[in-house]
VOKE-8131 format. One record per atom (N, C-alpha, C, O): residue number from 0; y, z, x. Coordinates in steps of 0.1 Angstrom, whole numbers, plus 2048, in hexadecimal, padded with zeros to 3 digits. Example, Ala and Ser with C-alpha at 12.3 -4.5 7.8 and 13.67 -1.06 7.14 Angstrom:
<atoms>
atom seza:0&Y:7C7&Z:84E&X:884
atom seza:0&Y:7D3&Z:84E&X:87B
atom seza:0&Y:7DF&Z:84E&X:884
atom seza:0&Y:7DF&Z:855&X:88E
atom seza:1&Y:7EA&Z:847&X:880
atom seza:1&Y:7F5&Z:847&X:889
atom seza:1&Y:800&Z:84F&X:881
atom seza:1&Y:80B&Z:850&X:886
</atoms>
This chain:
<atoms>
atom seza:0&Y:399&Z:461&X:206
atom seza:0&Y:3A6&Z:45F&X:205
atom seza:0&Y:3A9&Z:46C&X:1F6
atom seza:0&Y:3A0&Z:472&X:1EF
atom seza:1&Y:3B6&Z:46D&X:1F4
atom seza:1&Y:3B8&Z:47B&X:1EB
atom seza:1&Y:3B7&Z:473&X:1DF
atom seza:1&Y:3B2&Z:468&X:1DE
atom seza:2&Y:3BD&Z:47D&X:1D5
atom seza:2&Y:3BE&Z:479&X:1C6
atom seza:2&Y:3CC&Z:472&X:1C7
atom seza:2&Y:3CE&Z:469&X:1BF
atom seza:3&Y:3D6&Z:477&X:1D0
atom seza:3&Y:3E3&Z:471&X:1D3
atom seza:3&Y:3E6&Z:462&X:1D0
atom seza:3&Y:3EF&Z:45D&X:1C9
atom seza:4&Y:3DB&Z:45B&X:1D8
atom seza:4&Y:3DB&Z:44C&X:1DB
atom seza:4&Y:3D3&Z:449&X:1CD
atom seza:4&Y:3C8&Z:44D&X:1CC
atom seza:5&Y:3D7&Z:442&X:1C5
atom seza:5&Y:3D2&Z:43A&X:1B9
atom seza:5&Y:3D5&Z:42A&X:1B9
atom seza:5&Y:3E0&Z:425&X:1BA
atom seza:6&Y:3C9&Z:422&X:1B7
atom seza:6&Y:3CB&Z:414&X:1B6
atom seza:6&Y:3D1&Z:40D&X:1C6
atom seza:6&Y:3D8&Z:403&X:1C8
atom seza:7&Y:3CC&Z:413&X:1CE
atom seza:7&Y:3D0&Z:40E&X:1DF
atom seza:7&Y:3CB&Z:401&X:1E3
atom seza:7&Y:3CF&Z:3FB&X:1ED
atom seza:8&Y:3C0&Z:3FB&X:1DB
atom seza:8&Y:3B9&Z:3F4&X:1DD
atom seza:8&Y:3AE&Z:3F7&X:1E6
atom seza:8&Y:3A8&Z:401&X:1E6
atom seza:9&Y:3AC&Z:3EA&X:1EF
atom seza:9&Y:3A5&Z:3EC&X:1F8
atom seza:9&Y:3A6&Z:3F7&X:208
atom seza:9&Y:3AE&Z:3F5&X:211
atom seza:10&Y:39E&Z:402&X:208
atom seza:10&Y:3A2&Z:40F&X:210
atom seza:10&Y:39D&Z:411&X:21A
atom seza:10&Y:3A0&Z:41C&X:21F
atom seza:11&Y:391&Z:408&X:222
atom seza:11&Y:38B&Z:408&X:22E
atom seza:11&Y:384&Z:3FA&X:233
atom seza:11&Y:37E&Z:3F2&X:22C
atom seza:12&Y:385&Z:3FA&X:23F
atom seza:12&Y:37F&Z:3EF&X:244
atom seza:12&Y:376&Z:3ED&X:250
atom seza:12&Y:378&Z:3E9&X:25B
atom seza:13&Y:36A&Z:3F1&X:24A
atom seza:13&Y:360&Z:3F5&X:256
atom seza:13&Y:35E&Z:3EC&X:262
atom seza:13&Y:35B&Z:3EF&X:26D
atom seza:14&Y:361&Z:3DF&X:25C
atom seza:14&Y:35C&Z:3D2&X:263
atom seza:14&Y:364&Z:3CD&X:26B
atom seza:14&Y:361&Z:3C3&X:271
atom seza:15&Y:374&Z:3D5&X:26F
atom seza:15&Y:377&Z:3D0&X:277
atom seza:15&Y:376&Z:3D8&X:286
atom seza:15&Y:37D&Z:3D5&X:290
atom seza:16&Y:36C&Z:3E5&X:286
atom seza:16&Y:36E&Z:3E9&X:290
atom seza:16&Y:369&Z:3E0&X:298
atom seza:16&Y:361&Z:3D9&X:293
atom seza:17&Y:36C&Z:3DD&X:2A7
atom seza:17&Y:366&Z:3D2&X:2B1
atom seza:17&Y:36D&Z:3C9&X:2B6
atom seza:17&Y:36C&Z:3C3&X:2C1
atom seza:18&Y:37A&Z:3C8&X:2AA
atom seza:18&Y:382&Z:3BA&X:2AC
atom seza:18&Y:38D&Z:3BE&X:2B3
atom seza:18&Y:390&Z:3C9&X:2B6
atom seza:19&Y:393&Z:3B2&X:2B3
atom seza:19&Y:3A6&Z:3B5&X:2BA
atom seza:19&Y:3AA&Z:3BB&X:2B2
atom seza:19&Y:3A9&Z:3B5&X:2A7
atom seza:20&Y:3B3&Z:3C9&X:2B3
atom seza:20&Y:3B9&Z:3CB&X:2AF
atom seza:20&Y:3C6&Z:3C5&X:2A5
atom seza:20&Y:3C7&Z:3C9&X:299
atom seza:21&Y:3CE&Z:3BD&X:2AB
atom seza:21&Y:3D7&Z:3B5&X:2A2
atom seza:21&Y:3CE&Z:3AE&X:29B
atom seza:21&Y:3D1&Z:3B0&X:28F
atom seza:22&Y:3C6&Z:3A8&X:29B
atom seza:22&Y:3BF&Z:3A0&X:293
atom seza:22&Y:3BA&Z:3A9&X:283
atom seza:22&Y:3B9&Z:3A6&X:277
atom seza:23&Y:3B7&Z:3B5&X:28A
atom seza:23&Y:3B5&Z:3BB&X:27C
atom seza:23&Y:3BF&Z:3C0&X:275
atom seza:23&Y:3BC&Z:3C2&X:269
atom seza:24&Y:3CD&Z:3C4&X:27A
atom seza:24&Y:3D4&Z:3CA&X:274
atom seza:24&Y:3D9&Z:3BC&X:269
atom seza:24&Y:3DC&Z:3BD&X:25D
atom seza:25&Y:3D9&Z:3B2&X:270
atom seza:25&Y:3DA&Z:3A5&X:264
atom seza:25&Y:3D0&Z:3A4&X:259
atom seza:25&Y:3D3&Z:3A5&X:24D
atom seza:26&Y:3C5&Z:3A4&X:25D
atom seza:26&Y:3BC&Z:3A5&X:252
atom seza:26&Y:3BE&Z:3AF&X:247
atom seza:26&Y:3BD&Z:3AC&X:23B
atom seza:27&Y:3C3&Z:3BD&X:24D
atom seza:27&Y:3C4&Z:3C7&X:243
atom seza:27&Y:3CB&Z:3C7&X:239
atom seza:27&Y:3C8&Z:3CE&X:22F
atom seza:28&Y:3D9&Z:3BF&X:23B
atom seza:28&Y:3E7&Z:3BC&X:238
atom seza:28&Y:3E2&Z:3B4&X:231
atom seza:28&Y:3E4&Z:3B8&X:225
atom seza:29&Y:3DA&Z:3A7&X:233
atom seza:29&Y:3D7&Z:39C&X:228
atom seza:29&Y:3D0&Z:3A2&X:21D
atom seza:29&Y:3D5&Z:3A0&X:212
atom seza:30&Y:3C2&Z:3AA&X:21F
atom seza:30&Y:3BE&Z:3AC&X:218
atom seza:30&Y:3C0&Z:3BA&X:20E
atom seza:30&Y:3B7&Z:3BE&X:207
atom seza:31&Y:3CC&Z:3C1&X:210
atom seza:31&Y:3D2&Z:3CD&X:20B
atom seza:31&Y:3DF&Z:3C9&X:20D
atom seza:31&Y:3E1&Z:3C9&X:219
atom seza:32&Y:3EA&Z:3C6&X:205
atom seza:32&Y:3FA&Z:3C2&X:208
atom seza:32&Y:402&Z:3CE&X:204
atom seza:32&Y:40F&Z:3CE&X:205
atom seza:33&Y:3F7&Z:3DE&X:1FC
atom seza:33&Y:400&Z:3E2&X:1FB
atom seza:33&Y:3FE&Z:3EF&X:205
atom seza:33&Y:402&Z:3FB&X:202
atom seza:34&Y:3F8&Z:3ED&X:212
atom seza:34&Y:3FC&Z:3F3&X:21F
atom seza:34&Y:3FD&Z:3EE&X:229
atom seza:34&Y:3F9&Z:3E3&X:22B
atom seza:35&Y:405&Z:3F6&X:234
atom seza:35&Y:40A&Z:3F1&X:241
atom seza:35&Y:3FD&Z:3F2&X:24B
atom seza:35&Y:3F3&Z:3F8&X:246
atom seza:36&Y:3FD&Z:3EE&X:255
atom seza:36&Y:3F3&Z:3EF&X:25F
atom seza:36&Y:3F7&Z:3EF&X:26F
atom seza:36&Y:3FB&Z:3E5&X:275
atom seza:37&Y:3F7&Z:3F9&X:272
atom seza:37&Y:3FC&Z:402&X:27E
atom seza:37&Y:3F3&Z:402&X:287
atom seza:37&Y:3E9&Z:408&X:284
atom seza:38&Y:3F4&Z:3FA&X:296
atom seza:38&Y:3EB&Z:3FB&X:29F
atom seza:38&Y:3EC&Z:406&X:2A8
atom seza:38&Y:3F7&Z:408&X:2AE
atom seza:39&Y:3DF&Z:412&X:2AB
atom seza:39&Y:3E7&Z:41E&X:2B1
atom seza:39&Y:3D9&Z:41D&X:2BE
atom seza:39&Y:3CD&Z:41C&X:2BC
atom seza:40&Y:3E0&Z:41D&X:2CA
atom seza:40&Y:3D7&Z:41E&X:2D7
atom seza:40&Y:3D0&Z:42D&X:2DA
atom seza:40&Y:3D7&Z:437&X:2DA
atom seza:41&Y:3C7&Z:42D&X:2DC
atom seza:41&Y:3C1&Z:438&X:2DE
atom seza:41&Y:3C9&Z:442&X:2E7
atom seza:41&Y:3D2&Z:43F&X:2EF
atom seza:42&Y:3C6&Z:44D&X:2E4
atom seza:42&Y:3CF&Z:45C&X:2E9
atom seza:42&Y:3DA&Z:45E&X:2E6
atom seza:42&Y:3E0&Z:469&X:2E8
atom seza:43&Y:3DF&Z:451&X:2DE
atom seza:43&Y:3ED&Z:452&X:2DB
atom seza:43&Y:3F1&Z:45C&X:2D1
atom seza:43&Y:3E8&Z:45E&X:2C9
atom seza:44&Y:3FB&Z:464&X:2CF
atom seza:44&Y:3FE&Z:46C&X:2C8
atom seza:44&Y:405&Z:469&X:2B8
atom seza:44&Y:40F&Z:463&X:2B7
atom seza:45&Y:3FE&Z:46E&X:2AD
atom seza:45&Y:406&Z:467&X:29E
atom seza:45&Y:402&Z:473&X:29A
atom seza:45&Y:3F9&Z:47B&X:29E
atom seza:46&Y:40C&Z:474&X:28D
atom seza:46&Y:410&Z:47D&X:280
atom seza:46&Y:402&Z:47C&X:27B
atom seza:46&Y:3FA&Z:472&X:27C
atom seza:47&Y:401&Z:48A&X:274
atom seza:47&Y:3F2&Z:48D&X:26C
atom seza:47&Y:3F6&Z:48B&X:25C
atom seza:47&Y:3EF&Z:48D&X:252
atom seza:48&Y:402&Z:488&X:25C
atom seza:48&Y:406&Z:488&X:24C
atom seza:48&Y:3FB&Z:47A&X:244
atom seza:48&Y:3F8&Z:471&X:24C
atom seza:49&Y:3F8&Z:47A&X:238
atom seza:49&Y:3F0&Z:46F&X:235
atom seza:49&Y:3F8&Z:467&X:228
atom seza:49&Y:3FD&Z:46C&X:21E
atom seza:50&Y:3F8&Z:45C&X:22C
atom seza:50&Y:3FC&Z:44F&X:225
atom seza:50&Y:3F8&Z:446&X:21E
atom seza:50&Y:3F1&Z:43E&X:222
atom seza:51&Y:3FC&Z:446&X:212
atom seza:51&Y:3F1&Z:437&X:20C
atom seza:51&Y:3F3&Z:42F&X:20B
atom seza:51&Y:3ED&Z:427&X:204
atom seza:52&Y:401&Z:429&X:215
atom seza:52&Y:404&Z:41D&X:215
atom seza:52&Y:400&Z:417&X:224
atom seza:52&Y:402&Z:40B&X:225
atom seza:53&Y:3FB&Z:420&X:230
atom seza:53&Y:3F8&Z:423&X:23B
atom seza:53&Y:3EA&Z:421&X:240
atom seza:53&Y:3E1&Z:428&X:23B
atom seza:54&Y:3E7&Z:415&X:24C
atom seza:54&Y:3D8&Z:414&X:251
atom seza:54&Y:3DD&Z:412&X:25D
atom seza:54&Y:3E5&Z:409&X:262
atom seza:55&Y:3D5&Z:420&X:264
atom seza:55&Y:3D7&Z:41F&X:273
atom seza:55&Y:3CD&Z:418&X:27C
atom seza:55&Y:3C2&Z:41E&X:27E
atom seza:56&Y:3CF&Z:410&X:280
atom seza:56&Y:3C1&Z:405&X:287
atom seza:56&Y:3C1&Z:409&X:298
atom seza:56&Y:3C8&Z:404&X:2A1
atom seza:57&Y:3B9&Z:413&X:29A
atom seza:57&Y:3B5&Z:41B&X:2A4
atom seza:57&Y:3AF&Z:40F&X:2AF
atom seza:57&Y:3A6&Z:407&X:2AB
atom seza:58&Y:3B5&Z:40E&X:2BE
atom seza:58&Y:3AD&Z:406&X:2C5
atom seza:58&Y:3AF&Z:409&X:2D0
atom seza:58&Y:3B9&Z:40F&X:2D4
atom seza:59&Y:3A3&Z:405&X:2DA
atom seza:59&Y:39F&Z:408&X:2E6
atom seza:59&Y:3AC&Z:402&X:2F3
atom seza:59&Y:3B5&Z:3FB&X:2F0
atom seza:60&Y:3AA&Z:405&X:2FC
atom seza:60&Y:3B3&Z:402&X:308
atom seza:60&Y:3B1&Z:3F3&X:30C
atom seza:60&Y:3B4&Z:3EF&X:316
atom seza:61&Y:3AB&Z:3ED&X:303
atom seza:61&Y:3AB&Z:3DC&X:301
atom seza:61&Y:3AE&Z:3D7&X:2F5
atom seza:61&Y:3AE&Z:3CB&X:2F3
atom seza:62&Y:3B2&Z:3DF&X:2EE
atom seza:62&Y:3BA&Z:3D8&X:2E1
atom seza:62&Y:3AC&Z:3D8&X:2D5
atom seza:62&Y:3AD&Z:3D1&X:2CB
atom seza:63&Y:3A4&Z:3DE&X:2D8
atom seza:63&Y:394&Z:3DB&X:2D2
atom seza:63&Y:39A&Z:3EA&X:2C7
atom seza:63&Y:3A1&Z:3F3&X:2C9
atom seza:64&Y:392&Z:3E7&X:2BA
atom seza:64&Y:390&Z:3ED&X:2AD
atom seza:64&Y:386&Z:3F6&X:2B1
atom seza:64&Y:37C&Z:3F1&X:2B5
atom seza:65&Y:388&Z:408&X:2B2
atom seza:65&Y:37C&Z:40F&X:2B5
atom seza:65&Y:379&Z:419&X:2AA
atom seza:65&Y:36E&Z:41F&X:2AA
atom seza:66&Y:383&Z:41A&X:2A1
atom seza:66&Y:37A&Z:423&X:295
atom seza:66&Y:382&Z:416&X:289
atom seza:66&Y:389&Z:40D&X:28A
atom seza:67&Y:37B&Z:41C&X:27D
atom seza:67&Y:37E&Z:414&X:270
atom seza:67&Y:38B&Z:419&X:26B
atom seza:67&Y:38F&Z:424&X:269
atom seza:68&Y:391&Z:40C&X:26A
atom seza:68&Y:39F&Z:40E&X:266
atom seza:68&Y:3A1&Z:414&X:256
atom seza:68&Y:39B&Z:40D&X:24D
atom seza:69&Y:3A5&Z:41B&X:252
atom seza:69&Y:3A4&Z:41F&X:242
atom seza:69&Y:3B4&Z:423&X:241
atom seza:69&Y:3BC&Z:421&X:249
atom seza:70&Y:3B5&Z:428&X:236
atom seza:70&Y:3BF&Z:42D&X:22D
atom seza:70&Y:3C7&Z:437&X:232
atom seza:70&Y:3BD&Z:43F&X:233
atom seza:71&Y:3CD&Z:43B&X:235
atom seza:71&Y:3D6&Z:44D&X:239
atom seza:71&Y:3E3&Z:44B&X:243
atom seza:71&Y:3E9&Z:455&X:246
</atoms>
């Protein structure tokens, strides 16, 4: 995380790797209401901009979280 973001609350969720992406997104928003969680399927193209209010939840073809969700 950069100095641009201050007081963002919880910023990463390693404990969510391996669970259903929809469930993970709900947990993220519940634990940090300052962010929105977006489910992204592997292989999808996304913008490279950094945002303090966004968490991308990368999921595999089965909808399972494959990478640590984190602010960005």
